[in-house]
VOGU-3710 file (C-alpha; in Angstrom, 3 decimals, decimal comma):
1> msaeatdpes> 33,439/1,286/-17,591  32,186/3,064/-20,704  28,704/4,314/-21,320  28,331/1,726/-24,063  29,352/-1,078/-21,723  26,725/-0,147/-19,157  23,929/0,441/-21,641  21,843/-2,660/-22,479  20,262/-0,724/-25,307  23,612/0,132/-26,962
11> pdapgrrrar> 24,362/-1,023/-30,526  26,340/-4,081/-29,384  23,364/-5,543/-27,415  21,959/-8,913/-28,603  19,971/-8,979/-31,797  16,375/-8,720/-30,654  17,029/-5,881/-28,214  19,329/-4,089/-30,682  16,611/-4,062/-33,335  14,028/-2,838/-30,888
21> hrpavrglrr> 15,995/0,276/-29,842  18,048/1,074/-32,964  15,822/4,041/-34,023  16,168/5,712/-30,627  19,961/5,296/-30,667  20,203/6,715/-34,174  17,987/9,615/-33,131  20,222/10,478/-30,187  23,347/10,346/-32,366  21,695/12,592/-34,957
31> igraallgta> 20,840/15,092/-32,222  24,431/15,036/-30,991  25,841/15,721/-34,440  23,330/18,493/-35,086  24,131/20,126/-31,769  27,813/20,148/-32,663  27,251/21,560/-36,164  24,511/24,001/-35,142  22,972/24,018/-38,650  19,499/25,230/-39,446
41> grhglpdale> 16,923/22,612/-40,349  13,835/22,551/-42,505  10,551/24,317/-41,680  12,460/26,930/-39,702  13,420/24,409/-37,003  17,023/23,983/-35,844  18,444/20,788/-37,289  19,033/19,433/-33,761  15,281/19,678/-33,128  14,171/18,030/-36,383
51> hvakvhrrhh> 14,120/14,476/-35,067  12,345/15,493/-31,840  9,731/17,348/-33,881  9,197/14,357/-36,191  8,648/11,990/-33,283  6,412/14,494/-31,510  4,230/15,010/-34,587  3,758/11,233/-34,798  1,870/11,357/-31,487  0,488/14,896/-31,770
61> pdadldilsk> -0,030/15,800/-35,456  -1,325/19,291/-34,668  1,381/20,209/-32,163  2,650/23,795/-32,158  6,371/23,521/-32,877  7,101/27,264/-32,561  7,255/27,104/-28,777  9,658/24,150/-28,987  11,868/26,122/-31,337  11,875/29,085/-28,929
71> ayalaesshr> 12,660/26,833/-25,967  15,541/25,200/-27,849  16,939/28,606/-28,834  16,975/29,759/-25,194  18,427/26,472/-23,936  21,142/26,343/-26,625  22,243/29,939/-26,084  22,178/29,576/-22,291  24,180/26,332/-22,248  26,566/27,439/-25,024
81> gqmrksgepy> 30,135/26,760/-23,985  29,148/24,226/-21,322  30,353/20,677/-21,880  29,331/17,374/-20,363  31,918/15,079/-18,791  31,616/12,917/-21,898  33,004/15,840/-23,958  29,711/16,595/-25,738  28,047/20,022/-25,738  25,728/20,296/-22,763
91> ithplavtli> 22,713/20,998/-24,996  22,786/17,337/-26,063  21,452/16,402/-22,631  18,175/18,402/-22,634  17,696/17,384/-26,277  18,112/13,698/-25,359  15,695/14,042/-22,408  13,167/15,712/-24,707  13,504/12,937/-27,286  12,906/10,268/-24,619
101> laelgaettt> 9,680/12,017/-23,603  8,633/12,592/-27,210  9,028/8,877/-27,953  6,639/8,170/-25,061  4,047/10,590/-26,425  4,478/13,527/-24,030  2,551/16,666/-25,002  4,136/19,950/-26,065  4,216/21,670/-22,664  6,194/18,798/-21,177
111> ltasllhdtv> 8,685/18,857/-24,061  9,094/22,617/-23,735  9,890/22,275/-20,030  12,273/19,372/-20,664  14,307/21,475/-23,095  14,604/24,128/-20,382  14,857/21,853/-17,343  18,512/22,670/-16,562  18,574/26,332/-17,555  17,598/27,772/-14,165
121> edtevtldqv> 19,868/25,347/-12,335  22,984/25,667/-14,499  22,772/29,018/-16,333  21,872/32,664/-15,700  18,252/32,151/-16,792  15,741/32,873/-14,014  12,315/31,422/-13,294  10,788/34,832/-13,929  12,274/34,829/-17,417  10,925/31,343/-18,096
131> rerfgsevcy> 7,474/32,404/-16,858  7,522/35,564/-18,968  8,485/33,765/-22,183  6,711/30,395/-21,804  3,955/30,805/-19,229  3,357/29,706/-15,659  2,804/26,031/-16,526  6,237/25,572/-18,103  7,760/27,632/-15,286  6,185/25,317/-12,675
141> lvdgvtklek> 7,588/22,202/-14,362  11,083/23,682/-14,654  11,021/24,796/-11,035  9,820/21,366/-9,946  12,895/19,578/-11,340  15,440/22,252/-10,361  17,804/20,993/-7,670  18,410/22,805/-4,403  21,874/24,232/-3,894  24,336/22,256/-1,757
151> vdygaaaepe> 25,793/25,517/-0,576  22,439/26,254/1,081  21,392/22,779/2,218  24,648/20,879/2,626  24,171/17,116/3,050  20,399/17,616/3,104  20,372/18,931/-0,471  19,550/15,591/-2,116  16,689/14,488/0,185  15,258/18,001/0,266
161> tfrkmlvatg> 15,445/18,205/-3,541  13,430/15,012/-3,778  10,975/16,331/-1,202  10,521/19,507/-3,288  10,123/17,438/-6,445  7,519/15,133/-4,895  5,495/18,042/-3,594  5,587/19,556/-7,089  4,575/16,173/-8,537  1,569/16,191/-6,228
171> ndvrvmsikl> 0,323/19,219/-8,152  1,529/18,129/-11,588  2,724/14,592/-12,337  4,600/15,836/-15,403  7,343/17,049/-13,052  8,308/13,456/-12,260  8,036/12,479/-15,921  10,791/14,968/-16,771  12,906/13,825/-13,818  12,652/10,166/-14,846
181> adrlhnmrtl> 13,709/10,945/-18,424  16,535/13,130/-17,082  17,799/10,291/-14,867  17,552/7,787/-17,720  19,825/9,822/-19,983  22,252/10,432/-17,137  22,335/6,701/-16,398  23,001/5,939/-20,067  26,116/8,130/-19,930  27,209/7,261/-16,399
191> gvmrpekqar> 30,305/5,413/-17,598  32,373/8,622/-17,569  31,945/8,904/-13,787  34,172/7,374/-11,114  33,031/3,864/-10,071  32,082/4,982/-6,564  29,917/7,798/-7,945  28,348/5,420/-10,442  27,401/3,112/-7,556  25,973/5,943/-5,449
201> iakvtrdvli> 23,806/7,270/-8,269  22,713/3,751/-9,227  21,588/3,026/-5,648  19,459/6,160/-5,492  18,023/5,237/-8,888  17,232/1,737/-7,611  15,705/2,870/-4,313  13,778/5,963/-5,425  13,512/6,600/-9,156  12,705/3,062/-10,321
211> plaerlgvqa> 9,893/2,631/-7,748  8,506/6,015/-8,774  8,568/4,983/-12,433  6,721/1,787/-11,481  4,089/3,700/-9,520  3,522/6,143/-12,362  3,245/3,238/-14,806  6,149/4,359/-17,012  7,378/0,848/-17,763  9,496/1,866/-20,751
221> lkteledlvf> 11,695/4,019/-18,507  11,545/1,665/-15,533  12,816/-1,394/-17,412  15,773/0,412/-19,000  16,697/2,001/-15,663  16,598/-1,439/-14,066  19,014/-2,836/-16,648  21,414/0,094/-16,277  21,404/-0,238/-12,475  21,816/-4,015/-12,805
231> ailhpeeyat> 24,939/-3,537/-14,944  26,550/-1,194/-12,402  25,615/-2,800/-9,094  25,732/-6,466/-10,169  28,191/-6,631/-13,070  28,855/-10,383/-12,837  25,174/-11,374/-12,854  24,572/-8,852/-15,617  27,351/-10,337/-17,731  26,009/-13,872/-17,191
241> trrlvaehsv> 22,477/-12,839/-18,142  23,677/-10,961/-21,196  25,702/-13,980/-22,311  22,689/-16,301/-21,948  20,515/-13,951/-23,985  23,202/-13,734/-26,678  23,509/-17,531/-26,841  19,768/-17,977/-27,322  19,533/-15,172/-29,865  21,346/-17,259/-32,506
251> rpdplaaiaa> 18,960/-20,226/-32,049  15,456/-20,635/-33,499  12,990/-18,708/-31,362  10,198/-21,014/-30,094  8,015/-18,004/-29,369  8,080/-17,043/-33,042  6,524/-20,397/-33,987  3,838/-20,060/-31,293  3,137/-16,474/-32,399  2,577/-17,715/-35,985
261> rvrttldear> 0,028/-20,289/-34,730  -1,722/-17,613/-32,657  -1,979/-15,323/-35,719  -3,520/-18,134/-37,739  -5,975/-18,963/-34,955  -7,114/-15,355/-34,592  -7,362/-14,871/-38,383  -9,635/-17,918/-38,622  -11,748/-16,506/-35,775  -11,884/-13,135/-37,649
271> ipaevlvrpr> -10,450/-11,218/-34,702  -8,214/-8,378/-35,988  -5,073/-8,503/-33,879  -1,364/-7,788/-33,966  0,753/-10,587/-32,465  4,301/-9,706/-31,433  7,158/-11,422/-29,629  8,173/-9,080/-26,829  11,708/-9,730/-25,472  12,236/-9,525/-21,728
281> hfvsvhrvrl> 14,720/-6,970/-20,455  17,829/-8,292/-18,712  16,583/-7,886/-15,145  13,408/-9,787/-16,032  15,471/-12,596/-17,594  17,629/-12,693/-14,459  14,549/-12,995/-12,237  13,136/-15,796/-14,372  16,455/-17,630/-14,212  16,510/-17,376/-10,422
291> argeltgadl> 12,932/-18,641/-10,207  13,133/-21,470/-12,763  16,776/-22,461/-12,891  17,638/-23,396/-16,458  16,319/-21,055/-19,135  14,623/-22,043/-22,376  14,171/-19,885/-25,436  10,519/-19,315/-24,490  11,626/-17,807/-21,166  13,362/-14,897/-22,878
301> grllvlvted> 10,200/-13,178/-24,029  6,421/-13,068/-24,001  3,735/-12,872/-26,634  1,945/-9,542/-26,941  -1,470/-9,491/-28,621  -2,820/-6,029/-29,490  -6,469/-5,478/-30,441  -8,822/-2,544/-30,910  -11,629/-2,955/-28,370  -11,811/-4,193/-24,770
311> adcyavlgel> -14,231/-6,936/-25,808  -11,684/-8,209/-28,332  -9,277/-8,909/-25,462  -11,680/-11,440/-24,006  -12,435/-12,875/-27,448  -8,696/-13,478/-27,962  -8,480/-15,077/-24,528  -11,336/-17,448/-25,396  -9,677/-18,534/-28,657  -6,307/-19,113/-26,978
321> htcftpvvse> -7,815/-21,178/-24,185  -9,850/-23,167/-26,704  -7,145/-23,859/-29,287  -4,149/-24,149/-26,954  -3,591/-25,763/-23,586  -3,791/-22,942/-21,027  -1,837/-22,750/-17,777  -4,801/-21,821/-15,617  -2,747/-20,631/-12,653  -1,136/-17,942/-14,846
331> fkdfiaapkf> -4,406/-16,171/-15,718  -4,864/-12,642/-14,349  -7,442/-10,041/-15,368  -5,985/-6,556/-15,012  -8,636/-5,095/-17,315  -11,556/-5,646/-14,973  -9,303/-4,786/-12,017  -6,500/-2,450/-13,207  -3,298/-2,177/-11,215  -2,768/0,848/-9,021
341> nlyqslhtav> -0,425/2,356/-11,640  -3,052/2,456/-14,456  -1,825/-0,836/-16,003  -4,416/-2,919/-17,864  -3,939/-6,261/-19,625  -5,067/-9,843/-19,616  -2,274/-12,215/-18,601  -2,317/-15,878/-19,501  0,063/-18,633/-20,556  -0,412/-21,370/-23,161
351> sgefgqiaet> 1,537/-24,450/-24,106  3,101/-24,714/-27,545  3,265/-27,730/-29,829  6,398/-29,082/-28,152  5,480/-28,192/-24,591  7,030/-24,728/-24,428  5,094/-22,341/-22,195  4,390/-18,974/-23,777  3,373/-16,209/-21,391  0,924/-13,975/-23,215
361> lirthqmhrv> -0,257/-10,403/-22,698  -3,525/-9,287/-24,302  -4,424/-5,590/-24,417  -5,794/-2,854/-26,651  -3,502/-0,397/-28,402  -4,520/2,318/-25,940  -3,813/0,002/-22,995  -0,409/-0,680/-24,527  0,410/3,017/-24,740  -0,508/3,460/-21,091
371> aeagvialgn> 1,365/0,291/-20,095  4,513/1,654/-21,713  4,262/5,351/-20,864  1,919/5,426/-17,837  0,907/8,963/-16,891  2,918/10,375/-19,803  0,481/8,722/-22,228  -2,406/10,653/-20,672  -1,031/13,958/-21,952  -1,925/17,091/-20,021
381> pyaptdgsda> -4,246/15,937/-17,202  -5,328/19,517/-16,532  -6,454/20,513/-20,013  -10,241/21,135/-20,076  -12,067/18,555/-22,191  -15,019/20,811/-22,989  -13,073/23,772/-24,326  -13,799/25,889/-21,262  -11,249/27,335/-18,901  -10,564/25,335/-15,758
391> pdgeradptr> -11,547/27,076/-12,491  -8,760/29,149/-11,023  -6,829/27,376/-8,289  -8,439/23,989/-8,972  -6,541/21,056/-10,375  -8,531/17,856/-10,133  -5,768/15,525/-11,235  -7,131/12,126/-12,341  -3,600/10,743/-12,469  -2,808/11,450/-8,814
401> pgwlsrllew> -2,801/8,006/-7,170  -3,397/7,115/-3,545  0,237/6,326/-2,775  1,269/9,853/-3,775  -1,403/11,428/-1,592  -0,214/9,351/1,368  3,406/10,258/0,706  2,625/13,956/0,515  0,671/13,741/3,754  3,350/12,122/5,899
411> qrttpdpdtf> 6,231/14,166/4,460  4,603/17,329/5,838  5,152/16,089/9,380  8,729/14,908/8,772  11,012/17,948/8,902  14,190/15,966/9,508  15,852/15,234/6,111  17,420/11,940/7,221  14,115/10,635/8,574  12,348/11,764/5,393
421> wtslrddlaq> 14,961/10,092/3,163  14,796/6,794/5,065  11,007/6,838/5,215  10,759/7,655/1,510  12,880/4,654/0,583  10,857/2,425/2,909  7,588/3,678/1,464  8,715/3,141/-2,113  9,963/-0,354/-1,273  6,349/-1,465/-0,763
431> egeitvfctg> 4,939/-3,300/-3,739  1,359/-3,080/-4,888  -1,670/-1,159/-3,718  -4,950/-2,214/-2,137  -8,254/-0,427/-1,599  -10,077/-0,790/1,718  -13,585/0,504/2,427  -13,419/2,141/5,825  -16,041/3,210/8,353  -15,829/4,302/11,957
441> gppggpadga> -13,818/7,033/13,588  -13,879/9,878/16,062  -16,633/12,517/15,912  -15,884/15,107/13,285  -13,486/12,793/11,456  -13,480/12,097/7,712  -16,543/10,571/6,129  -16,714/6,879/5,361  -15,142/5,833/2,102  -12,360/4,038/0,279
451> iglpagascv> -8,720/4,472/1,229  -5,656/3,310/-0,672  -2,924/1,421/1,173  0,237/-0,462/0,186  -0,158/-4,208/-0,095  0,502/-5,850/3,266  -0,804/-2,907/5,295  -2,468/-3,619/8,633  -5,395/-2,110/10,520  -2,836/0,160/12,225
461> daayarhgea> -1,851/1,610/8,840  -5,494/2,058/7,862  -6,264/3,895/11,100  -3,472/6,436/10,601  -4,191/6,787/6,872  -7,799/7,594/7,735  -7,503/9,683/10,865  -3,905/10,882/11,202  -2,853/11,317/14,831  -6,443/10,832/15,971
471> ahcclgarvn> -5,721/7,150/15,314  -3,878/7,103/18,655  -7,346/6,456/20,109  -7,985/3,388/17,931  -8,788/0,336/20,048  -9,464/-2,359/17,513  -11,320/-3,115/14,326  -13,874/-5,229/12,609  -12,736/-6,608/9,251  -15,549/-7,833/7,028
481> grlatlatvl> -17,822/-7,884/10,074  -15,502/-9,909/12,327  -13,556/-8,582/15,291  -9,884/-8,283/14,465  -6,741/-7,052/16,160  -4,929/-3,993/14,901  -2,164/-6,303/13,668  -4,519/-7,883/11,109  -3,177/-7,597/7,539  -5,755/-6,170/5,135
491> hdgdrlhllm> -6,547/-7,310/1,626  -7,930/-5,590/-1,415  -11,651/-4,943/-1,052  -11,849/-5,552/2,707  -14,562/-3,727/4,657  -12,997/-2,152/7,736  -14,731/-0,612/10,744  -12,374/1,117/13,165  -13,241/1,063/16,884  -12,202/4,350/18,420
501> apdsatgpap> -12,128/5,674/21,981  -14,328/8,746/22,478  -11,476/10,816/23,905  -7,676/11,062/23,790  -7,075/9,130/27,004  -5,625/6,186/25,120  -2,494/5,949/23,048  -0,546/3,570/20,831  1,367/0,684/22,364  5,029/0,105/21,372
511> ewldhartpa> 4,100/-3,137/19,591  2,056/-1,104/17,115  5,343/-0,291/15,416  5,730/-4,002/14,634  2,449/-3,916/12,712  2,831/-0,558/10,941  4,043/-0,724/7,367  3,462/2,835/6,189  5,780/5,696/7,152  2,782/7,814/8,162
521> arlaisrwls> 1,793/5,293/10,837  5,341/4,609/12,009  6,226/8,280/12,316  3,044/9,165/14,208  3,440/6,256/16,631  7,118/7,016/17,188  6,356/10,661/17,939  3,739/9,694/20,517  5,966/7,118/22,194  8,917/9,527/22,356
531> rppgqesger> 7,024/12,201/24,290  8,173/12,769/27,878  6,025/11,108/30,568  2,969/13,164/31,392  2,970/14,993/28,036  0,540/12,668/26,261  -2,750/14,365/25,621  -5,237/13,486/28,328  -2,841/11,198/30,197  -4,078/10,031/33,559
541> pqeppppgpa> -2,065/9,342/36,691  -0,400/5,954/36,855  -2,972/3,426/37,989  -2,136/0,986/40,802  -1,314/-2,580/39,859  -4,356/-4,853/39,621  -5,172/-7,224/42,443  -3,553/-10,610/42,338  -5,266/-13,261/40,184  -8,322/-14,672/41,848
551> acpgagapae> -9,448/-17,855/40,181  -13,154/-18,499/40,101  -14,066/-21,185/42,660  -14,902/-24,519/41,158  -18,151/-26,426/41,493  -18,776/-27,511/45,037  -16,151/-25,173/46,482  -17,181/-23,191/49,529  -18,902/-20,016/48,492  -19,267/-16,767/50,293
561> ptpagvlava> -22,559/-16,587/52,355  -25,325/-15,338/50,097  -27,293/-12,230/51,004  -30,583/-12,950/52,779  -33,662/-13,166/50,593  -31,857/-14,431/47,446  -31,834/-18,100/48,382  -32,832/-21,032/46,244  -34,894/-24,037/47,376  -33,888/-27,561/46,374
571> dlpgasvrla> -36,301/-30,416/45,765  -34,371/-32,446/48,337  -35,879/-32,334/51,831  -33,512/-31,072/54,504  -30,743/-30,095/52,085  -28,938/-26,807/52,453  -28,306/-24,773/49,328  -25,343/-22,751/48,106  -24,690/-20,959/44,840  -21,827/-22,242/42,700
581> gcctpvppdn> -18,921/-19,835/42,334  -18,125/-21,008/38,782  -21,206/-19,384/37,236  -22,683/-17,316/40,141  -26,367/-17,780/39,294  -28,819/-15,015/40,119  -32,561/-14,661/39,595  -34,091/-15,171/37,093  -31,442/-17,564/35,674  -32,620/-21,051/34,838
591> vtgfavrggt> -30,850/-23,191/37,427  -30,296/-26,796/38,417  -28,482/-28,428/41,314  -26,339/-31,390/42,259  -26,047/-32,965/45,678  -22,579/-32,964/47,168  -21,153/-34,360/50,379  -22,603/-33,095/53,625  -26,167/-32,970/52,333  -25,642/-29,709/50,412
601> vtvhralcpv> -27,032/-28,896/46,967  -24,839/-26,700/44,783  -26,855/-24,512/42,414  -25,589/-23,851/38,873  -26,925/-21,983/35,923  -28,526/-24,512/33,584  -26,061/-23,664/30,796  -22,958/-23,846/32,984  -20,387/-26,227/31,458  -20,061/-27,955/34,853
611> varmaatgrq> -23,692/-29,138/34,537  -22,933/-30,939/31,275  -19,823/-32,585/32,707  -21,589/-33,797/35,859  -24,513/-35,155/33,839  -22,064/-36,985/31,587  -20,654/-38,836/34,618  -24,114/-40,061/35,588  -24,796/-37,586/38,378  -28,515/-36,981/38,801
621> pvgvrwrctd> -29,610/-33,342/38,883  -31,710/-31,976/41,684  -34,565/-29,627/40,939  -33,975/-26,082/42,194  -36,165/-23,006/42,186  -35,711/-19,476/43,390  -37,349/-18,807/46,753  -37,855/-15,128/45,918  -38,983/-14,195/42,437  -39,116/-10,505/43,197
631> rtghgcrvtl> -35,945/-9,121/41,534  -35,990/-5,810/43,383  -34,343/-4,899/46,619  -32,149/-8,001/46,999  -28,385/-8,063/46,663  -26,424/-10,751/44,875  -22,960/-11,746/43,835  -22,036/-12,304/40,186  -18,877/-12,974/38,172  -18,499/-11,201/34,845
641> laeafsrphl> -15,939/-11,551/32,057  -14,944/-8,470/30,069  -13,100/-9,198/26,808  -11,317/-6,188/25,395  -8,487/-4,850/23,286  -5,481/-4,169/25,485  -4,812/-0,507/26,204  -3,581/1,720/29,021  -6,068/2,596/31,794  -8,526/-0,145/30,807
651> ladlteaiaa> -8,705/-1,537/34,364  -9,317/1,930/35,808  -12,051/2,691/33,276  -13,843/-0,603/33,879  -13,644/-0,185/37,660  -15,058/3,319/37,317  -17,967/2,058/35,197  -18,714/-0,686/37,740  -18,676/1,743/40,638  -20,994/4,118/38,785
661> qgaavvsaav> -23,570/1,309/38,686  -23,413/0,904/42,462  -21,628/-2,462/42,360  -18,668/-3,377/44,550  -15,611/-5,289/43,287  -14,996/-8,335/45,474  -12,050/-9,562/43,371  -10,561/-9,023/39,938  -8,167/-10,954/37,725  -6,469/-9,749/34,545
671> eppheqrvrh> -5,089/-12,338/32,155  -1,893/-11,507/30,231  -2,660/-9,887/26,852  -2,628/-12,162/23,816  -2,570/-10,697/20,291  -3,581/-7,341/21,783  -6,625/-8,877/23,454  -7,121/-9,154/27,196  -9,731/-10,734/29,496  -10,736/-9,228/32,850
681> tytlhlpnva> -12,642/-11,346/35,392  -14,614/-9,483/38,066  -16,505/-10,944/41,014  -18,991/-8,241/41,978  -21,557/-7,615/44,651  -24,705/-5,923/43,369  -27,106/-4,312/45,839  -29,939/-5,082/43,468  -30,061/-8,039/41,115  -32,262/-6,039/38,758
691> glpslmramr> -29,254/-3,841/37,993  -27,266/-6,631/36,317  -28,301/-5,908/32,678  -27,533/-2,195/32,988  -24,187/-2,969/34,656  -23,199/-5,210/31,767  -24,242/-2,570/29,243  -22,172/0,055/31,059  -19,110/-2,207/30,985  -19,672/-2,906/27,281
701> evpgvfdvlr> -19,648/0,833/26,558  -16,133/1,253/28,002  -13,809/1,963/25,004  -11,995/-1,159/23,903  -14,452/-3,633/25,447  -16,065/-5,775/22,770  -17,863/-8,387/24,884  -19,216/-8,798/28,435  -20,665/-12,107/29,597  -21,524/-14,026/32,699
711> agrgrptgal> -18,682/-16,215/33,853  -18,462/-19,946/33,424  -15,463/-22,114/32,691  -14,260/-20,806/29,355  -16,977/-19,213/27,278  -20,272/-21,009/27,999  -22,615/-21,565/25,118  -25,610/-19,345/25,407  -23,982/-17,043/27,968  -25,763/-13,785/28,468
721> rvr> -24,160/-11,071/26,317  -24,821/-7,416/26,075  -24,262/-5,733/22,701
//
C-alpha cells in the first residue's frame, strides 16, 4: 500500500477534500524539492524554510526567523546523508512536522524544537548542545519527544517513552503538540512499511495518540489521524466510504443551497458572518452512515458560521431558528459550557427548503482557531502577559486539564510498564469530562473544591481522585444531599459529600473494582486487595460470625418477661399486660393496646404499623398508660435497626459501641448486603431507659452507619431517628 493510497488528503481524494488540503500538499512537495536541491532562499533563509516561514508569519507577523534558520542549519547538517525509507532526505521529515505546526499557528519556540526534534535521538547532537545554542525551553521540548533506547529498556521502551513524554507534557503541553505532528507525518508516509508494522503503528495511534489529540483539542490533527488509521485498519469500510463521498461529490450539494439562504438571512439581519460548507472527514461520514443508514448529500458536511463576537453567535442562532425550522433536539451550547478540551461552539440543525437537515456550527473566529488547533492555538502558555519575568520554578499552565493531572498522578504509582501501558489505554478510552464539587474527607485531607473526572465516573473514582489511598476508608457518599452508594455514577455539576471512616480500620471491598472507571482508583484498590492477610493498615483480628437471624416477634407473640417497675396499665379491668416485640415500646413512648386471647393486652407504640393494620380490621384499641413515669433506674428491652454501608468489622464496631453504653445484646440479625447497604437488627437490654437516646447517638456515630431507628415492621413512619 502506497503512502498516497493511505492518505485521505492526497491529491487523488474527492473534490471537496482535495481543494481543502491542496495548499498543504503543495507546501510539503516544495519543501521536499528544496531539501534535495539545498539552494539558498530569499531574506537569508534556506529555500527549504521559505514556505514554513511564510506560513508562520501569517500567524505571527513579528516572529524572529533567525532562530528558525539556525535550527534548520543544525538539523540539516546533522541529518545530512540520512535517508527515510521512502528514499527522501531525512531532513524532509522535521521540515514537514514544522510545517504542520506552523499551519496550526504554533509559536516560534515550538517550531524551533520541531526542526530539532530528532537530532538528539538520531544524530550526534547532544541535549547540552541544544541548550547552549537555543536555550533551556527548546532543549526541554526536544528532550520531551526523544525516544528511550530499546537497547536500554527492551520491550518496555515504547510504554516508558510515552510515560516520559506525558510527564514532560505535564510541564509543557507543547511537547505533545510536536509528538502529534510527528506522528501525523509518519502516518502519511506509512505506506513504505510492511503491512504488519503499519497495523501495529496504526493501533497505537488509534489507542493513544488520537485520544490525546482529542483531549488537547487539536481537531485538525485528530481527524486526519483518524482517516489514516481507518484506511489501514479497516480498508474495506474505508474504500466504501471513499466511494460514497466520490459519488456525491459530482452531484449538486444541498448544503451549498442552504448556505446561500443562510448568508442572505444574516445579511438582511445585518449580522456580519462568514458561512462555509465544512466537509466531514471519512471517519465521520462512516459513523453517520452507521447511525442513519442511507446517506444524503447533506450528511457529508456541516455548515460553519463564523462571526466576530460571542454575542453574534447567539444572534445568528436566533435568526436561524426564526427563519428556518430548527431540530430542537440537536441544539447544544458549548459556549456557555465549553468542552473539557477548550472547544466552544453553538451546535444546531435546521431544515432546508426540501427537507434536508443541515447540521450547523456557530462560533467566533477565535473559537474556530482553538477548535482546530486546541492548545497549539494558545501559543506559549508560559509567556508573561505583563512583560515581567515569570517567577523561577513556577509554571502555572492554564492549558493543563484535569485529565492530564489525574494521569500524571496515577502513573507515579505504576512502575510496571505493562500495567502502565494497559491503564493508559483504558484511561484514554474514556470519553468526555465532568466536574464534581466535592466535600468531606479525612482530617488533614485536601480542601473542599471541584475535581475533574471522566464521564461515567462513580463515587469510588471521586474518592480516589480526591484522597488517593486514604479513600480506602470511604464508607459512602451523599450526592446532591441524598445518600448514595459508592457505585453511584456521577454527572457534571453534582455536589458530592464523601463519608469517611476516622481511621484506617476499613478497606475497599472487591466489588469496588466493578464500579471504578479511572486507573487511579482501580490500581489503588487492586494494590490493597493484593496485600497478604494481616498486612492491611490497622487490620483487626477476624471477627466471629454473627449470631443466627433472629426475627422480631410479631404482635401478640409471647414476649420475654419485662423488668419490674416498667409495666404499663391497661384500661381493661383484670387484664394482664405485655409489651409487643415488634416495636418494643419503652417510656415515654405514646402507646396503645389491643386485647388478645387469654385476657391479655398487648402494648404497641402508637406509630407501630401493626396498630394501623389492626384498626383497619375493626379491632378496638384499649387505652394504655405507663405505670411508672420516672425514666431513671428502670431497665427495659428495645429493638433497634442500624442501616449502614457494608464494610468489614461493622458488626464488631457496633457491638463495641453498644457495650460502651452499658447495654446488653439479647439477639442480633444481619441482613445480606444489597447495593453495598446492610441492615443490622439488635434486640437490647438497657439497664436504664433514659440511656436510649445516647445509645442511638453512639450507634449513629459508628463509621458507615447512616441511620438508627426504633424497630417496627419495615420502616415505620415517624420512627425515632438520631442524626
